[in-house]
C-alpha positions as CSV (number, residue, x, y, z in Angstrom):
1,X,59.6,-70.2,-52.1
2,X,60.2,-66.7,-52.7
3,X,57.0,-65.9,-54.3
4,X,55.1,-68.2,-52.1
5,X,56.4,-65.5,-49.4
6,X,55.4,-62.5,-51.3
7,X,52.0,-63.8,-51.9
8,X,51.6,-64.8,-47.7
9,X,52.7,-61.0,-47.2
10,X,50.0,-59.5,-49.4
11,X,47.3,-61.8,-48.0
12,X,48.2,-60.9,-44.5
13,X,48.0,-56.8,-45.4
14,X,44.6,-57.4,-46.9
15,X,43.3,-59.6,-43.7
16,X,44.7,-57.0,-41.4
17,X,43.0,-53.7,-43.0
18,X,39.6,-55.9,-43.2
19,X,39.9,-56.6,-39.3
20,X,40.8,-53.3,-38.5
21,X,37.9,-51.7,-40.7
22,X,35.4,-54.4,-38.8
23,X,37.3,-53.3,-35.2
24,X,36.6,-49.8,-36.2
25,X,33.0,-50.0,-37.1
26,X,32.2,-52.6,-34.0
27,X,34.3,-49.8,-31.9
28,X,31.8,-47.1,-32.9
29,X,28.7,-49.1,-32.3
30,X,29.7,-49.2,-28.8
31,X,29.9,-46.0,-28.0
32,X,26.4,-44.3,-27.9
33,X,26.3,-40.5,-27.6
34,X,24.0,-37.9,-25.6
35,X,24.4,-34.2,-27.0
36,X,23.7,-31.1,-25.6
37,X,24.6,-27.8,-26.7
38,X,25.0,-26.2,-23.0
39,X,26.4,-27.3,-19.7
40,X,24.8,-24.7,-17.6
41,X,21.1,-22.6,-18.0
42,X,21.3,-19.5,-15.7
43,X,18.9,-16.7,-14.8
44,X,15.8,-18.6,-14.4
45,X,14.2,-15.9,-12.4
46,X,11.1,-14.0,-11.1
47,X,10.1,-11.7,-8.4
48,X,7.9,-12.9,-5.6
49,X,4.4,-14.0,-6.0
50,X,5.0,-13.4,-9.9
51,X,6.3,-17.1,-11.2
52,X,6.8,-19.2,-12.5
53,X,10.1,-17.9,-14.7
54,X,10.1,-17.1,-17.9
55,X,11.3,-20.5,-19.9
56,X,14.3,-21.2,-21.5
57,X,15.4,-23.9,-23.7
58,X,18.4,-26.1,-24.8
59,X,19.0,-28.6,-27.7
60,X,19.4,-32.4,-27.0
61,X,20.4,-34.7,-29.4
62,X,21.7,-38.3,-29.6
63,X,23.3,-41.4,-31.5
64,X,24.0,-45.0,-31.5
65,X,21.9,-45.1,-28.6
66,X,19.8,-48.5,-27.7
67,X,17.0,-47.2,-25.7
68,X,15.1,-44.0,-24.9
69,X,16.1,-40.9,-23.1
70,X,15.1,-40.2,-19.7
71,X,15.2,-36.4,-18.3
72,X,14.7,-36.0,-14.8
73,X,15.0,-32.6,-13.0
74,X,16.1,-32.2,-9.5
75,X,15.2,-29.0,-7.4
76,X,12.4,-26.5,-8.2
77,X,12.7,-26.6,-12.0
78,X,10.3,-28.0,-14.4
79,X,10.8,-29.4,-18.0
80,X,8.4,-29.8,-21.3
81,X,8.7,-30.0,-24.8
82,X,6.7,-27.3,-25.0
83,X,7.2,-23.5,-24.2
84,X,4.0,-22.7,-22.8
85,X,2.4,-25.9,-21.1
86,X,2.5,-29.4,-19.8
87,X,5.8,-29.0,-17.3
88,X,6.8,-31.8,-15.5
89,X,9.4,-33.2,-13.7
90,X,10.6,-36.0,-15.9
91,X,10.3,-36.5,-19.3
92,X,11.1,-39.4,-22.2
93,X,12.3,-38.9,-25.5
94,X,12.1,-41.5,-28.1
95,X,15.0,-42.6,-30.6
96,X,14.8,-43.8,-34.2
97,X,17.3,-46.4,-34.8
98,X,19.0,-45.2,-32.1
99,X,19.3,-41.6,-33.3
100,X,17.8,-38.6,-31.8
101,X,18.1,-35.3,-34.2
102,X,17.9,-31.8,-32.4
103,X,14.9,-31.4,-29.8
104,X,14.3,-28.1,-28.1
105,X,13.7,-28.9,-24.1
106,X,12.3,-25.8,-22.1
107,X,13.0,-25.2,-18.5
108,X,11.7,-23.0,-16.0
109,X,11.7,-22.2,-11.9
110,X,8.2,-23.5,-10.6
111,X,5.7,-20.6,-9.2
112,X,5.0,-20.2,-5.5
113,X,8.6,-19.9,-4.3
114,X,9.6,-17.7,-1.1
115,X,12.5,-15.4,-1.6
116,X,16.3,-17.3,-2.3
117,X,18.6,-18.5,-4.7
118,X,17.9,-22.4,-6.5
119,X,19.7,-24.6,-8.0
120,X,19.2,-27.9,-9.8
121,X,20.0,-30.6,-12.4
122,X,18.6,-32.1,-15.5
123,X,20.0,-35.9,-14.9
124,X,19.9,-37.4,-18.6
125,X,20.6,-41.1,-19.2
126,X,19.8,-43.9,-22.1
127,X,21.2,-47.3,-21.0
128,X,24.6,-46.3,-19.6
129,X,24.8,-43.1,-21.6
130,X,24.3,-40.1,-19.2
131,X,24.6,-36.2,-19.3
132,X,23.5,-33.5,-17.4
133,X,22.7,-29.7,-17.5
134,X,23.1,-27.7,-14.6
135,X,20.3,-24.9,-13.5
136,X,20.3,-21.8,-11.3
137,X,17.5,-19.4,-10.7
138,X,16.4,-16.9,-8.1
139,X,13.4,-15.4,-6.5
140,X,13.6,-11.5,-5.6
141,X,11.0,-9.5,-3.4
142,X,8.3,-8.4,-5.1
143,X,9.0,-5.0,-7.0
144,X,6.9,-2.4,-5.7
145,X,7.0,1.2,-6.8
146,X,7.1,4.4,-4.6
147,X,5.2,7.0,-6.3
148,X,6.8,10.3,-6.2
149,X,5.0,13.5,-5.6
150,X,6.5,16.6,-7.6
151,X,4.4,17.9,-9.9
152,X,2.0,20.3,-8.0
153,X,-0.8,22.8,-8.4
154,X,-1.2,26.0,-6.2
155,X,-4.7,25.7,-4.8
156,X,-4.5,29.6,-3.8
157,X,-1.8,32.2,-4.5
158,X,-1.6,34.0,-0.7
159,X,-0.4,32.3,2.3
160,X,-3.2,32.1,5.1
161,X,-3.8,30.0,8.1
162,X,-5.2,27.0,6.5
163,X,-5.8,24.0,9.0
164,X,-7.6,21.3,6.8
165,X,-8.8,20.2,3.5
166,X,-11.0,17.4,1.7
167,X,-11.8,16.0,-1.5
168,X,-15.5,15.0,-2.6
169,X,-18.1,15.5,-5.3
170,X,-20.1,18.3,-4.2
171,X,-21.9,19.0,-7.1
172,X,-22.6,15.7,-8.5
173,X,-20.6,15.7,-12.0
174,X,-18.2,13.1,-11.2
175,X,-15.1,14.9,-10.6
176,X,-13.5,15.7,-7.4
177,X,-13.9,18.9,-5.4
178,X,-12.0,20.4,-2.7
179,X,-13.0,22.2,0.7
180,X,-10.6,24.2,2.3
181,X,-10.7,25.0,5.9
182,X,-9.6,27.7,7.2
183,X,-8.7,30.0,9.9
184,X,-7.8,28.4,13.1
185,X,-7.7,31.3,15.7
186,X,-8.1,33.9,13.2
187,X,-11.5,34.3,11.2
188,X,-11.0,33.7,7.5
189,X,-13.7,32.2,4.7
190,X,-13.6,28.6,4.0
191,X,-13.2,27.9,0.2
192,X,-15.0,25.4,-1.9
193,X,-12.7,24.4,-5.5
194,X,-14.5,22.8,-8.2
195,X,-12.7,20.2,-10.4
196,X,-12.4,19.7,-14.0
197,X,-11.2,15.9,-13.4
198,X,-8.4,16.1,-15.4
199,X,-6.2,18.0,-12.5
200,X,-7.8,21.3,-13.2
201,X,-9.8,23.7,-11.6
202,X,-13.1,25.4,-13.0
203,X,-14.3,27.8,-10.2
204,X,-13.9,28.5,-6.5
205,X,-16.4,30.2,-4.2
206,X,-16.9,30.8,-0.4
207,X,-18.6,28.2,2.0
208,X,-21.1,30.6,4.0
209,X,-21.5,34.1,4.4
210,X,-19.2,34.7,7.3
211,X,-15.6,34.3,8.4
212,X,-14.7,31.4,10.8
213,X,-11.9,30.1,12.9
214,X,-12.0,27.4,11.3
215,X,-10.2,23.8,12.1
216,X,-11.6,21.1,9.7
217,X,-14.4,20.8,7.1
218,X,-15.8,17.0,7.1
219,X,-17.7,15.7,4.5
220,X,-20.6,13.9,4.7
221,X,-24.3,12.9,3.9
222,X,-25.8,14.3,7.0
223,X,-29.8,14.4,5.6
224,X,-29.8,11.0,3.5
225,X,-30.4,12.9,0.4
226,X,-27.7,12.0,-1.5
227,X,-25.2,14.0,-1.6
228,X,-22.2,15.5,0.6
229,X,-22.7,17.6,3.2
230,X,-20.3,19.6,5.5
231,X,-19.6,20.1,8.9
232,X,-17.2,22.8,10.2
233,X,-15.5,23.0,13.2
234,X,-14.8,26.4,14.8
235,X,-12.8,27.9,17.4
236,X,-14.2,29.6,20.3
237,X,-16.0,32.0,19.6
238,X,-17.6,31.2,16.7
239,X,-20.2,28.7,16.3
240,X,-20.1,24.8,15.0
241,X,-22.1,25.0,11.8
242,X,-23.4,22.4,9.6
243,X,-23.5,23.2,5.7
244,X,-26.3,21.2,3.7
245,X,-25.7,20.7,-0.2
246,X,-28.8,21.2,-2.5
247,X,-27.1,18.3,-5.3
248,X,-25.4,21.1,-6.8
249,X,-22.6,22.3,-4.5
250,X,-24.7,25.1,-3.4
251,X,-24.4,25.4,0.3
252,X,-26.9,26.5,3.0
253,X,-26.7,26.5,7.2
254,X,-28.1,23.4,8.3
255,X,-27.9,23.9,12.2
256,X,-25.6,24.6,14.6
257,X,-24.2,21.7,16.7
258,X,-23.0,22.1,20.3
259,X,-21.4,25.4,22.0
260,X,-19.8,28.6,20.4
261,X,-17.5,28.6,23.7
262,X,-15.6,25.2,22.8
263,X,-12.5,25.4,21.8
264,X,-13.6,22.8,19.1
265,X,-10.4,21.8,16.8
266,X,-11.3,18.7,14.6
267,X,-14.6,16.9,13.8
268,X,-15.5,13.6,12.9
269,X,-19.1,11.6,11.5
270,X,-20.0,7.8,12.4
271,X,-23.2,6.3,13.3
272,X,-23.0,5.9,17.2
273,X,-26.3,5.3,18.3
274,X,-27.2,2.8,15.6
275,X,-30.1,4.4,14.1
276,X,-28.3,4.7,10.2
277,X,-27.8,8.3,10.6
278,X,-24.2,10.1,11.2
279,X,-23.2,11.9,13.8
280,X,-20.7,14.1,15.1
281,X,-17.7,13.2,17.5
282,X,-16.6,16.6,18.6
283,X,-12.9,17.1,19.7
284,X,-11.8,19.7,21.8
285,X,-9.1,21.2,23.4
286,X,-8.1,23.3,26.5
287,X,-5.3,25.4,27.4
288,X,-5.5,23.6,30.8
289,X,-5.6,20.2,29.4
290,X,-9.0,19.5,31.1
291,X,-12.2,19.9,29.1
292,X,-15.0,17.8,27.4
293,X,-15.4,15.9,24.3
294,X,-18.8,15.5,22.9
295,X,-21.3,13.6,21.0
296,X,-23.8,15.2,19.0
297,X,-26.6,13.0,17.6
298,X,-28.5,13.5,14.1
299,X,-32.2,14.0,14.8
300,X,-32.9,11.9,11.5
301,X,-33.1,15.4,9.8
302,X,-29.5,16.0,9.4
303,X,-29.9,18.4,12.2
304,X,-28.3,18.6,15.2
305,X,-30.1,21.0,17.5
306,X,-30.0,18.8,20.8
307,X,-27.8,18.9,23.4
308,X,-24.5,16.9,23.1
309,X,-23.2,14.0,25.0
310,X,-20.0,14.8,27.1
311,X,-18.1,11.1,27.0
312,X,-14.4,12.3,27.7
313,X,-12.8,14.7,30.1
314,X,-9.6,15.5,28.8
315,X,-8.0,17.8,25.8
316,X,-7.6,16.3,22.6
317,X,-7.4,17.5,18.7
318,X,-8.7,14.9,16.9
319,X,-10.9,11.4,17.4
320,X,-10.6,8.8,15.1
321,X,-14.2,6.6,14.8
322,X,-14.1,2.9,13.7
323,X,-15.2,-0.2,14.5
324,X,-11.7,-1.3,16.6
325,X,-12.6,-4.9,18.4
326,X,-15.0,-6.2,15.3
327,X,-18.4,-6.2,17.1
328,X,-19.9,-4.1,14.8
329,X,-20.3,-1.1,17.3
330,X,-18.7,2.2,16.4
331,X,-15.6,2.9,18.9
332,X,-13.5,6.1,19.3
333,X,-9.8,6.5,19.4
334,X,-9.3,9.8,21.8
335,X,-5.8,10.7,22.1
336,X,-4.8,13.1,24.7
337,X,-3.2,16.5,23.3
338,X,-1.7,18.1,26.4
339,X,0.4,15.6,28.7
340,X,-2.2,12.9,29.6
341,X,-3.4,9.2,28.8
342,X,-4.7,8.2,25.9
343,X,-7.9,6.4,25.5
344,X,-10.1,4.1,23.3
345,X,-13.6,4.0,24.2
346,X,-15.3,0.8,22.9
347,X,-19.1,1.1,22.6
348,X,-20.7,-2.1,24.7
349,X,-24.5,-1.7,23.6
350,X,-26.2,-1.9,21.0
351,X,-29.2,0.2,22.4
352,X,-27.9,3.1,24.0
353,X,-24.2,4.6,23.9
354,X,-22.3,3.4,26.5
355,X,-18.4,2.8,26.8
356,X,-15.3,0.7,28.5
357,X,-12.2,2.6,27.9
358,X,-8.6,0.5,26.5
359,X,-5.3,3.0,27.1
360,X,-3.1,3.0,24.7
361,X,0.4,5.0,24.3
362,X,2.1,6.6,27.2
363,X,0.8,8.2,30.4
364,X,2.0,11.6,29.5
365,X,0.9,11.9,25.8
366,X,1.2,14.7,23.6
367,X,-0.8,13.7,20.4
368,X,-1.7,16.1,17.8
369,X,-3.4,13.3,15.6
370,X,-3.9,9.4,15.4
371,X,-5.4,7.3,12.5
372,X,-6.0,3.7,12.2
373,X,-5.2,1.1,9.6
374,X,-3.8,-3.0,9.7
375,X,0.0,-2.2,9.7
376,X,1.6,-5.6,9.9
377,X,-1.8,-7.4,8.1
378,X,-2.8,-9.6,11.2
379,X,-6.6,-8.4,10.5
380,X,-6.6,-6.1,13.7
381,X,-6.2,-2.3,13.0
382,X,-3.7,-0.7,14.9
383,X,-3.3,3.0,15.6
384,X,-0.6,5.5,14.3
385,X,0.0,8.7,16.3
386,X,2.1,11.9,16.1
387,X,3.4,12.9,19.4
388,X,4.6,16.3,19.6
389,X,7.3,14.9,21.8
390,X,7.7,12.0,20.5
391,X,7.4,12.4,16.8
392,X,5.5,9.2,14.3
393,X,5.0,6.4,16.7
394,X,3.0,3.0,16.1
395,X,0.8,0.8,18.3
396,X,-0.1,-2.4,17.8
397,X,-3.1,-4.4,18.7
398,X,-2.8,-7.7,20.3
399,X,-5.1,-10.5,20.1
400,X,-6.8,-9.2,23.7
401,X,-7.4,-5.8,22.0
402,X,-5.0,-4.3,24.2
403,X,-2.0,-2.3,22.4
404,X,1.8,-2.7,22.3
405,X,4.0,-0.3,23.4
406,X,5.0,2.3,21.0
407,X,6.9,1.5,17.7
408,X,8.8,4.6,16.7
409,X,8.9,5.5,13.1
410,X,11.0,7.2,11.1
411,X,13.6,9.5,12.6
412,X,13.0,12.9,11.6
413,X,13.5,15.6,14.0
414,X,10.8,17.8,12.6
415,X,7.7,18.3,14.3
416,X,5.0,16.5,13.1
417,X,2.0,18.5,12.8
418,X,-0.3,16.3,10.4
419,X,-1.0,12.5,9.9
420,X,-2.8,10.8,6.9
421,X,-2.8,6.6,6.7
422,X,-3.2,5.5,2.9
423,X,-1.9,2.9,0.4
424,X,-0.1,5.2,-1.6
425,X,1.8,2.6,-3.9
426,X,-1.1,-0.1,-4.0
427,X,0.2,-3.0,-2.4
428,X,-2.2,-3.3,-0.2
429,X,-0.6,-2.2,2.6
430,X,-1.0,1.1,4.2
431,X,1.5,3.9,3.9
432,X,1.9,6.7,6.6
433,X,1.8,10.4,5.6
434,X,3.4,13.1,7.7
435,X,3.6,16.4,7.7
436,X,5.8,18.8,9.7
437,X,6.6,22.5,10.7
438,X,8.8,24.2,7.9
439,X,9.6,21.0,6.9
440,X,9.1,18.6,3.8
441,X,6.7,16.1,4.1
442,X,7.3,12.3,4.6
443,X,5.9,9.2,3.1
444,X,6.8,6.0,5.4
445,X,6.2,3.4,2.9
446,X,4.8,0.2,4.8
447,X,6.4,-3.5,4.0
448,X,3.0,-5.1,5.2
449,X,5.2,-6.4,8.6
450,X,5.5,-2.8,10.3
451,X,8.6,-3.1,10.5
452,X,10.6,-1.7,7.7
453,X,9.5,1.7,6.1
454,X,10.7,3.4,3.2
455,X,11.3,6.9,4.1
456,X,10.3,9.2,0.7
457,X,9.9,12.8,1.1
458,X,8.1,15.3,-1.2
459,X,6.8,19.0,-1.0
460,X,8.9,21.9,0.0
461,X,11.6,22.5,3.0
462,X,11.0,26.0,5.1
463,X,7.5,26.9,3.3
464,X,4.8,26.4,6.3
465,X,3.5,24.0,8.3
466,X,1.1,21.2,6.9
467,X,-1.7,21.1,9.2
468,X,-3.9,18.7,7.5
469,X,-3.9,16.2,4.2
470,X,-6.7,15.0,1.6
471,X,-5.5,11.9,-0.6
472,X,-7.3,10.7,-3.7
473,X,-7.1,10.3,-7.1
474,X,-8.3,14.4,-8.4
475,X,-7.6,14.0,-12.2
476,X,-8.6,10.6,-12.7
477,X,-4.8,9.3,-13.7
478,X,-5.0,6.0,-11.7
479,X,-2.4,7.6,-9.3
480,X,-3.1,8.8,-5.8
481,X,-2.7,12.7,-5.3
482,X,-2.0,14.5,-1.9
483,X,-3.6,18.1,-1.2
484,X,-1.8,19.7,1.9
485,X,-3.5,22.2,3.8
486,X,-0.9,24.9,5.0
487,X,-0.4,27.3,7.3
488,X,2.6,30.3,6.2
489,X,2.4,28.9,3.0
490,X,-0.3,28.4,-0.1
491,X,-2.3,25.3,0.3
492,X,-1.2,23.1,-2.6
493,X,-2.1,19.8,-4.2
494,X,0.5,17.2,-5.5
495,X,-0.2,14.7,-8.2
496,X,1.3,11.5,-7.7
497,X,3.4,9.5,-10.4
498,X,5.3,6.7,-10.7
499,X,8.9,6.2,-10.4
500,X,9.5,6.9,-13.9
501,X,7.5,10.0,-14.2
502,X,4.8,8.6,-16.4
């Protein structure tokens, strides 16, 4: 009996161990698993218009699975088995006898998103087995480089009364040269400086044989021979002159235009009468505020001997020529210099010079200069002015071709004397460059909406007054350079560099 009991116990133990082993095997088979080496993937970032983000990867595997693995992504992310291509919202992974060996999955934030923070989830499932990976990314504002203008070249060693500066290839060697307009109320020689294409100067010479009271020296092909000639605006009592280029940078007087008695400040050049020849627009100033501005027409041979046409009867120091209303005719932006209303003269006839007028700015403007450009990227040109009393002001063109009330730009208390518009950081939007009286110049970098302007100063404080700018790539390094004509300090050329000084 005792032996029987002992045998029963032994058999029970053997059967018990056997059942437990089978139960353990069954339990393991009932627990399929999906594994990932991370639960969160972050920093799937890019700057606006530069998407998609760089890819990041994680590893997935599985065991004891009864079905394939499905990956579905939410939000603005995409997944792929390849780092380079084939990104989708879903992905299917086939198992082998319920097993998925380590497999790399790539994920990235999709392109074309606006500036914001983004989150999403990769939902992973196989039958009743579920797993997930959280995703985070961000689209930031477009990275914009703001060039600096610290390196410079003195264009002259002495401080004189300069008023303007121009860039152009005068001798046909493919390199930019410089014309300095000098004198203003006191006679000086205008000067030509020839560039070597690398930011240096090969030689310089005077323009003409007489000293003049010059305010501007504008470059244009007046006689249609393929090279740049010079239009010189001189103050009373000097004659207003054109200089014709022989193609090698040597100049002779072409003709006078207008009257020596005009208090001429600046000139512009544009084809006003649609004969394909450039005409001269003359801005005159009077101490009384009452004077005339004129159009001097090209006779087709680069001469301007005929009587000029008066078209506005108030004091101006600059006039801008451009097609304001997109009708293929040149219009004129004529700011009032001495306490009056400014107007835009809109051409109305293709066969004869005739204008309608549109007011802009205040009724008592004191605008030294105005320039145009599409500040807010709406396809319409806007006006930027520098007003002696109000500072830097923008006037935005409306859909009916009228102009908005003034939008102040910047908060400098210095008196502005020079103005230019140019896309210095190559983001597609015109920036505003302003020179001041005895103060550093300022670049107002435009955000393309005319709402936010980043102010970056360049140049020196208390070293003369900037009267004019010329802007172009003088040293052929791909960066825009700025030449500044000064009174009370030497004329100077600032070389543009990116923020890292490269």
